[in-house]
ZAMARGU-4260 file (C-alpha; in steps of 0.2 Angstrom, whole numbers, plus 5000, padded with zeros to 4 digits):
<rodrens>
0) 4836/4907/5020 | 4824/4918/5031 | 4828/4934/5035 | 4818/4949/5041 | 4824/4967/5034
5) 4821/4979/5043 | 4820/4991/5027 | 4814/4985/5007 | 4817/5001/5000 | 4833/5013/4997
10) 4833/5026/5012 | 4846/5038/5017 | 4856/5041/5033 | 4866/5057/5038 | 4880/5057/5048
15) 4891/5072/5040 | 4902/5070/5031 | 4897/5054/5028 | 4884/5049/5020 | 4875/5032/5021
20) 4863/5024/5008 | 4851/5009/5015 | 4848/4998/5001 | 4840/4981/5000 | 4851/4974/4986
25) 4865/4969/4994 | 4855/4959/5008 | 4846/4949/4994 | 4862/4947/4984 | 4868/4940/5001
30) 4857/4928/5002 | 4860/4920/4985 | 4877/4919/4986 | 4875/4911/5003 | 4865/4897/4996
35) 4878/4891/4983 | 4889/4877/4989 | 4905/4887/4984 | 4899/4899/4999 | 4898/4887/5011
40) 4917/4878/5004 | 4923/4893/5006 | 4916/4898/5022 | 4925/4884/5031 | 4941/4886/5023
45) 4940/4905/5032 | 4940/4900/5048 | 4958/4896/5053 | 4965/4911/5042 | 4963/4925/5055
50) 4981/4922/5063 | 4990/4920/5046 | 4984/4937/5040 | 4988/4942/5059 | 5004/4936/5058
55) 5009/4940/5041 | 5006/4959/5046 | 5014/4958/5064 | 5029/4950/5053 | 5028/4965/5040
60) 5028/4979/5058 | 5042/4971/5066 | 5052/4972/5049 | 5048/4991/5046 | 5052/4994/5065
65) 5071/4985/5062 | 5073/4994/5046 | 5067/5012/5052 | 5076/5008/5069 | 5095/5001/5058
70) 5094/5013/5044 | 5097/5032/5041 | 5092/5031/5024 | 5074/5023/5027 | 5072/5036/5041
75) 5076/5049/5030 | 5066/5043/5016 | 5051/5041/5029 | 5053/5060/5033 | 5053/5064/5015
80) 5037/5058/5012 | 5029/5061/5024 | 5019/5054/5040 | 5001/5058/5028 | 5011/5041/5017
85) 5005/5031/5031 | 4987/5033/5026 | 4977/5026/5013 | 4968/5043/5007 | 4970/5045/4990
90) 4976/5065/4987 | 4983/5066/5003 | 4995/5049/5004 | 5009/5056/4992 | 5012/5043/4982
95) 4992/5036/4980 | 4986/5044/4963 | 4968/5053/4965 | 4960/5041/4951 | 4967/5026/4953
100) 4968/5025/4972 | 4949/5032/4972 | 4943/5018/4962 | 4954/5004/4972 | 4949/5010/4988
105) 4930/5010/4983 | 4933/4990/4975 | 4943/4985/4992 | 4930/4991/5003 | 4916/4983/4993
110) 4924/4969/4992 | 4929/4968/5010 | 4911/4971/5016 | 4904/4957/5004 | 4915/4943/5013
115) 4905/4948/5029 | 4890/4949/5023 | 4890/4933/5014 | 4897/4921/5027 | 4886/4929/5040
120) 4871/4923/5029 | 4878/4904/5027 | 4878/4903/5046 | 4861/4912/5046 | 4865/4928/5055
125) 4852/4944/5051 | 4863/4958/5042 | 4854/4972/5045 | 4857/4984/5033 | 4869/4986/5017
130) 4871/4999/5008 | 4883/5013/4999 | 4896/5024/5010 | 4897/5043/5003 | 4910/5053/5009
135) 4899/5072/5006 | 4894/5067/4988 | 4909/5055/4982 | 4908/5036/4984 | 4922/5026/4995
140) 4914/5012/4997 | 4901/4999/5006 | 4894/4993/5022 | 4884/4978/5030 | 4877/4980/5047
145) 4877/4961/5055 | 4868/4960/5071 | 4878/4961/5084 | 4864/4950/5098 | 4864/4936/5085
150) 4882/4938/5081 | 4887/4935/5100 | 4877/4920/5099 | 4886/4910/5086 | 4900/4896/5088
155) 4918/4904/5090 | 4923/4894/5074 | 4907/4904/5066 | 4914/4920/5072 | 4929/4920/5065
160) 4924/4915/5049 | 4910/4930/5047 | 4927/4939/5055 | 4942/4934/5044 | 4929/4934/5028
165) 4932/4953/5024 | 4954/4951/5027 | 4952/4936/5016 | 4943/4941/5003 | 4955/4958/5001
170) 4969/4945/4999 | 4960/4932/4984 | 4959/4949/4976 | 4977/4955/4980 | 4983/4937/4974
175) 4971/4940/4956 | 4979/4956/4951 | 4997/4948/4954 | 4993/4933/4941 | 4984/4947/4929
180) 5000/4960/4933 | 5011/4945/4930 | 5003/4941/4913 | 5003/4960/4908 | 5020/4960/4911
185) 5023/4945/4903 | 5017/4953/4886 | 5031/4967/4885 | 5043/4969/4876 | 5058/4987/4877
190) 5056/4996/4860 | 5071/4997/4855 | 5079/5015/4851 | 5092/5021/4842 | 5100/5036/4851
195) 5115/5038/4859 | 5112/5032/4878 | 5112/5051/4888 | 5125/5050/4902 | 5117/5059/4920
200) 5109/5058/4935 | 5090/5061/4935 | 5083/5068/4952 | 5064/5060/4950 | 5060/5066/4969
205) 5067/5080/4982 | 5063/5080/5001 | 5057/5094/5013 | 5070/5103/5021 | 5083/5095/5012
210) 5101/5102/5004 | 5095/5100/4986 | 5078/5109/4993 | 5087/5122/4997 | 5096/5126/4980
215) 5083/5124/4972 | 5085/5106/4964 | 5069/5102/4956 | 5061/5084/4952 | 5063/5081/4934
220) 5082/5089/4932 | 5096/5080/4928 | 5111/5085/4938 | 5127/5086/4926 | 5142/5088/4938
225) 5147/5090/4957 | 5162/5103/4962 | 5167/5102/4942 | 5165/5084/4941 | 5156/5076/4925
230) 5141/5065/4934 | 5140/5052/4922 | 5129/5039/4931 | 5126/5036/4950 | 5140/5029/4956
235) 5150/5045/4951 | 5137/5056/4961 | 5138/5045/4977 | 5158/5047/4974 | 5158/5065/4972
240) 5149/5072/4986 | 5158/5058/4997 | 5173/5064/4993 | 5169/5083/4996 | 5160/5082/5015
245) 5160/5098/5025 | 5165/5107/5007 | 5157/5122/4999 | 5152/5113/4982 | 5146/5118/4963
250) 5131/5109/4957 | 5125/5108/4939 | 5113/5104/4933 | 5101/5105/4920 | 5079/5108/4923
255) 5067/5101/4914 | 5065/5115/4905 | 5080/5112/4897 | 5091/5129/4908 | 5108/5124/4913
260) 5108/5131/4935 | 5122/5130/4945 | 5123/5133/4963 | 5135/5130/4979 | 5132/5122/4995
265) 5142/5117/5007 | 5139/5098/5014 | 5138/5090/5029 | 5154/5085/5038 | 5148/5068/5040
270) 5137/5056/5034 | 5129/5038/5040 | 5137/5026/5025 | 5120/5019/5020 | 5112/5039/5024
275) 5110/5051/5008 | 5117/5068/5008 | 5105/5080/4995 | 5089/5071/5002 | 5084/5067/4984
280) 5078/5051/4976 | 5089/5048/4957 | 5092/5035/4945 | 5101/5035/4929 | 5094/5046/4915
285) 5092/5032/4905 | 5087/5017/4914 | 5091/4999/4906 | 5070/4995/4901 | 5080/4978/4895
290) 5086/4977/4914 | 5071/4983/4923 | 5059/4970/4914 | 5068/4957/4921 | 5069/4962/4937
295) 5051/4966/4938 | 5049/4947/4934 | 5062/4940/4944 | 5052/4946/4958 | 5038/4932/4954
300) 5047/4921/4953 | 5048/4911/4971 | 5064/4905/4969 | 5072/4923/4968 | 5078/4931/4983
305) 5066/4936/4995 | 5070/4953/4995 | 5066/4954/4976 | 5051/4952/4977 | 5049/4968/4986
310) 5051/4974/4971 | 5031/4972/4967 | 5028/4985/4984 | 5038/4998/4976 | 5024/5011/4970
315) 5025/5019/4953 | 5024/5034/4958 | 5039/5040/4969 | 5057/5034/4974 | 5066/5018/4965
320) 5048/5013/4957 | 5050/5028/4944 | 5067/5016/4939 | 5060/5001/4941 | 5044/4999/4939
325) 5037/4994/4919 | 5023/5004/4922 | 5028/5022/4928 | 5027/5037/4919 | 5046/5035/4917
330) 5047/5018/4912 | 5029/5016/4902 | 5037/5022/4885 | 5053/5010/4885 | 5038/4998/4883
335) 5026/4990/4870 | 5013/4975/4875 | 5009/4962/4863 | 4991/4964/4868 | 4987/4982/4872
340) 5002/4991/4863 | 5006/5006/4871 | 4991/5007/4884 | 4995/4994/4895 | 5001/5007/4906
345) 4984/5011/4915 | 4980/4992/4915 | 4995/4989/4924 | 4993/5004/4937 | 4973/4998/4941
350) 4979/4981/4945 | 4993/4988/4956 | 4983/5000/4964 | 4969/4989/4967 | 4983/4976/4975
355) 4990/4988/4986 | 4979/4993/4994 | 4967/4977/4997 | 4982/4969/5006 | 4986/4987/5016
360) 4967/4982/5020 | 4967/4967/5024 | 4984/4969/5036 | 4979/4981/5043 | 4962/4977/5047
365) 4970/4958/5054 | 4978/4966/5068 | 4973/4965/5085 | 4966/4981/5089 | 4949/4986/5097
370) 4934/4985/5083 | 4944/4980/5069 | 4940/4963/5062 | 4955/4955/5069 | 4952/4964/5088
375) 4933/4957/5089 | 4939/4940/5084 | 4953/4940/5096 | 4944/4944/5110 | 4931/4935/5105
380) 4945/4921/5106 | 4951/4927/5124 | 4933/4924/5131 | 4932/4909/5124 | 4948/4903/5134
385) 4943/4912/5149 | 4924/4910/5150 | 4914/4921/5158 | 4925/4933/5167 | 4921/4948/5157
390) 4931/4961/5167 | 4948/4951/5164 | 4942/4947/5145 | 4941/4967/5143 | 4959/4971/5151
395) 4968/4956/5142 | 4959/4961/5125 | 4963/4981/5131 | 4980/4977/5134 | 4984/4968/5117
400) 4974/4983/5107 | 4987/4994/5118 | 5002/4987/5114 | 4997/4983/5094 | 4995/5002/5093
405) 5008/5005/5102 | 5021/4995/5092 | 5010/5004/5074 | 5013/5021/5081 | 5032/5018/5085
410) 5036/5013/5067 | 5027/5029/5062 | 5037/5043/5073 | 5052/5034/5074 | 5060/5041/5060
415) 5056/5057/5067 | 5060/5053/5085 | 5081/5046/5078 | 5092/5055/5067
</rodrens>
């Protein structure tokens, strides 16, 4: 393939705080890969898949909207972790770890952009430049600039393949990581212990502006009693709290240093049946590792209850994921891998976060919103149906984009509007 390159050497473009390092290496790579039979087969395969990825994204958004509108517990949970949990920014998102998240985000963007570049070259569409994207001095991914004037001249099927390749690459990596997780989790066995099981309720997380926070109950504490009644498990805690609604009760717990603390608090007079009272995420002190492992393995079985599959999306850093995910900080010490021994957790976490970020980036980019891949695809599709009526195309595209943005915004802000 012949491609006129505007630059044959490395050069910098500064758009503070973003720095783009343009290199010719990506251009050469795209040309080599595009000349292969596998790339041509992949290109044909990707042509019709954008609507499927979009439909999945809209289904998840509608499901989330239904959940937060019907469940007080879901709304409280979203308020507890904060609105920043909707951003895939390591360090800002409360459950996205900095190291795993940063590495996964770089891999995600590189894979995404490479898809666009390779498929563009299969159709001999010029790629103006490619390179590494830095935020200040930190690499956050890559970029591929496809010549827009050439893209506009291509048939709709070719546009579709080029725009779909990014999200599709991400979804393929999701599948690869899930397969890797399945095989890794399949090598795990619980470590047998002879110590007597502990009773009590372990606090995994404490929400902001909650009853638990007001009395100083902290993450990692073990709740021992409520109103003088010993809490041996989750059921006890829920029963004792609900039987004392409206009353002032004493809550006794042991913090992470082993200090025993008792504080008094007045419980609300009424709480919805599915809503928490203290504003904490909890689990039994000693979750059964064998049971947790069985549950996680069953999530990979397509014959399982569809709700079981959601376990695969539980972040291993917060809430139910701490007790349900075998490679979380709480559960990892309870297992041994026949392949990696006790060092399996970093590999499993890396696979999980690559899967998680790729899934979210693919879904988001396939939505019919403005400059996103999905937004561009559906604009071209509308243009193909309406012909040369440019103003009408712009108006319809804008309407679809605004409707999608409104739906996403409602999901994000509804926990703060509905109490």
